[in-house]
N, C-alpha and C positions, 0 to 999 in steps of 0.2 A: 390654875391654868392661865397662861399669859394671853391676853386679848391682843391678837394681831390683826390690825385693819389693813385693807388693801385699797390703795388709791393710785390713780394714774395722774401723771403730771404732763403738762404742755398739750393737753387735749381735754375737751369737754365730753368726749366720747369714751366710755370705759374700754372700748376696743382699740383706742388710739393712744398716742403718747407712750410714756415709759412707766410701767407699773412699779410701785414700791410698797414694801411693807412698812407699817407705822405702828410702833408700840408707844402709846401715850404715857404709860407708867412702867418704866423699866427698873424701878428702885430695888426690886428683889432679884435682879438678874446679875450674874457675873459675866466675864468676857466669854467663857465657854458656852454659857446659856445663849448669849446673843448670837454667837457664831452658829450655834446649832439651829436656832430659829431661822436665821438668814439662809442657811444651807437647805433647810427643809422647805422653806418657801420658794427658793430658787430664783427670785428676782435679782436683778443686778445689784440692788442695795435694799437694805431694810434700815430704818431709822429708829433709834431708841432714845426716849426722853427721860430725863431725871430733873431734879430740882436745880434751879439756876444757882450759880455762885452768889454768895452774900453780896447784896448791893447792886446786882446787875439787873437793870430794867425794871419795868412796872410789875408789881406783884400779880401773879396769875397770867402774865403775858410774856414772861421770860423763862427760858429753860436751858438746861444743858442738853446737847444732842451728840450722839455718836452714830456712826454709819458702818454697817458690815455688809460686805459682799458674801456670796456663798463660800469664799475661800479665805477671806482676811478682813481685818478692819481697814477702812478707807479714811484718809484724813478729812476729806470734804466731799460732799455729794450734792449737786444742785437740784437734781430732779427729786430726790428724797426730801430735801428741804422744802421744796414747793409742795410736794404731796403732804408733808406733815403740816405745813401752814394751812393748807386747804382743809385738812382734817380738823385742825383746831378751829378754823373759821366756821366749820359746820357746828361746832360745839359752843364756842364763846363769842362768835360773831366776827365780822370784819374789823380791821384795825391794825395797829402796829404790834409786831412781835419781835423778840430779840433772842437769838440762839447763841449760846456759848459753844463754839466748836474747838477742835484741837488746833486750828490755825488762827483763831481769833473770833471776836464777836461778829455775827452776821445778822443785820436787821432785815426784816421782811415785812412788807406791807400787803395786807389782804384786803381786796375790794370786791364788791359785788357788781357785776355788769350783766344786764339782761338775764338775771336769774342765775348766773353762773359765778362761782368764786374764782378770783384771779389772784395769784401771789407773785410778788416781785421781790427778789432778794438783792442785796447789795454786797458785792464781793469784798474780800480783804484786798489790800493794795497789790496790784499785779506787777509782773515783769516778764521778760522773755530773754532767752540766751540762744546763741548759735548751737547747732549740733555738729559734732565732729564728722568729717567726710566718711570715715570708715563706719561710723554708727549709722549714718544716713544710708550708705550702701547696704548695710545689713538689714535695715528696715525695709528698703525697697525689695531686697531679695526675699525676705519673709512674706511680703505682700505679693510677690511676683509682678511687680510694677516696673516696667522699663523707665529709666530716668527721663526718656523723651516724652513720657506721658504726664510729667509734672508740668504745672502751670508756672512759667518763670516769673509771672507777676505776683505769685504768692510764695515767697522763698521759705524753705524749710527752717523751722525754729522750734525750740521747746518753750512753750508759754505756760505761765503760772498765774492762777488767781485763787489759790487755795489747794490746788493739786497740779501736778505737772502733766502736760499733754504735748505730744509731738504734732505740730501742724504741718500737713502736706497738702498742697494744692493740686487738684486734678485738672488736667487740661480740657477734659470734656465730661459731659454728664454720663456718657457711656463708660468712661474709665471709672467714674465713681460707682456706677451701678454694678460693675463687674468686680465683686469682692469675694475672693476665694483664697484665703491666706493660710500659711503654715502656722497653726495655733501654737505649738510648743516653741518653735523658733522665735516667733514674735514675742511670746511671753518671756522667754529668756532674756532677750534684749531689753524689754520694758522693765523687768526686775532690776537689771544692771543699771539702767538709767533712771530708775525711780519714776517711771511714767505710769499714770493711771489709765489713760486711754490714748489712742491716736485720734486727732481731729482731722479727718479727711474732708476736704472742702472743694466745691466747685462754685464759681461765681457766676450767677445768672445775670446780675445787673449791679449797679453801683451799691445798692443796699440790700440785695437779696442773695442768699447763699443756700446751697444744699449741702448737708454735711452727714457724715457717718462716723461711728466711733467704735472700732474694735476694742474689746475689753477682756483679753485672755487672762490677764493677771487676776481678774475677779472671778474667773471660772465661767465667763459668759462670752460667747462668740462676738456679740455686738450689742451695744447699748442703744435702745431705740430713740432716746432723747436725753441729751447730756448737758445739764445746766452748768456744771463746773467747767466743762470744755468750752461752752458757749461764752462764758465771761472771760476765760483765758484767750479765746479767739478774738473777742472784741478788743481786748487790750493789745493783742498782737497787731491787729489791723491799724489801730490808732498809732501805736508806737512806730510802725514802719511808714506812717503817712499814707496808708492805703484807703482810708476813709477820713472824713473831716473829724476834727476834735470833738465836735458836737454832732452826734449821729443817732438815728434809730435804725437798727438793722433787723431784718427778718431772716431767721434760719429755719429751713425746712429739714426735718429729720424723721426717719422711720418709714418713709414711703417705700423704700426697697425691702422692708421687713413686713409690710402690710399693717403697720401701726403708725400712721402719719401723725406728726405733731408739729407744732409751730412754737418757736422760741423767739421772743422779742428782746433784743439786746440794746441797751441804751447807754450811750456815752455822753457825759456832761462835761462841758468846758470847765476847767479849773478843779476837777475832781478826778483823781487817778483811778478811783474805784469804778467798777463796771456793774451794771444792773442787768438781770435777766428775769423775765416774767412770762407767765403763761397761765392758762386755765388749768383746772384739775377737777377730778370727780371721783367719788367712791366707786370701786369695782364691786358689783353685787356678789354676795356669797353664793 
C-alpha cells in the first residue's frame, strides 16, 4: 500500500493554505497509479518522488518529482513542491533540496523559524506574452466579468514560470471576492491556451496583493494557494515595471475559501528567476 502523506502549504495551520498529497517513494507506481491516487485524494495536486537523475544534487537531498491533479499530470506545481519540501524537512531536517521537474531543476531551501518549517523554491526562468483579444473576451465571458471590472494598471497577460497562467487584475476587492464562473467554458479555453490556472489579482498596496486561482482543468473549482502562479505573477509584475526589480511581495490567497494562506514572492536584481516561500505543516490523519 502506498503511503500518501497530507501536508498544507503556505500556512502553519492545517486548516489553512493549500493541501497537497505527498508520496515520498513513488518508485513502484506508474502513471495510472499516480493519477488514481491523486483522484482519490481529491486535492488540487499530489506530488510523487523518485530517485534523482544521475549527478543531480547532493545524495539524499535531490529527487525527481511529478505532479498530478485529479484529472491530469501538471508540468509544475508550487504548493505541492513546498508541501513536499516541508515533509522532507520533517524527516531529514532543514537545508537545501533540489527537485528535477519536467520543466527543469527547482532548488528549494527549507528553514526552521519559531518552530515552524518554511520552504522557498526558486523558479525556472520566466516570461510572459500577450493574450489575443478574442481569447481575453472569452475568458471574461466565462468568468462573467465585465471588462470595466478589470484594473487597467494590471494588463491581461499570460505569464510563465514553469506553467502558464492568465493574469487578470480586478479593479476592486469586491470583484475578486465575487467568483462564480462557467466551469466547462473556462476549462475549454484554458485547455486550448495550455493554461494551468488563472491568476486573478487585486492590488492592496505597492507590495501586497490578494489573489485567486480558478483551476477547472485540474478538476478543481479553485486552488487555495498557488505557488506556480505566484512566481509567474511576480515575473509579470517585474517585466511590466509594476514593481521594483528587487522586491519582496506578499500575496494573500484562500481567504475567500476559508483556507487563508500567505505567499512571499521575492525578486532579486540580476536574477530572472523568482522565489516563492511559505510555511507548511502536516495535516493530521
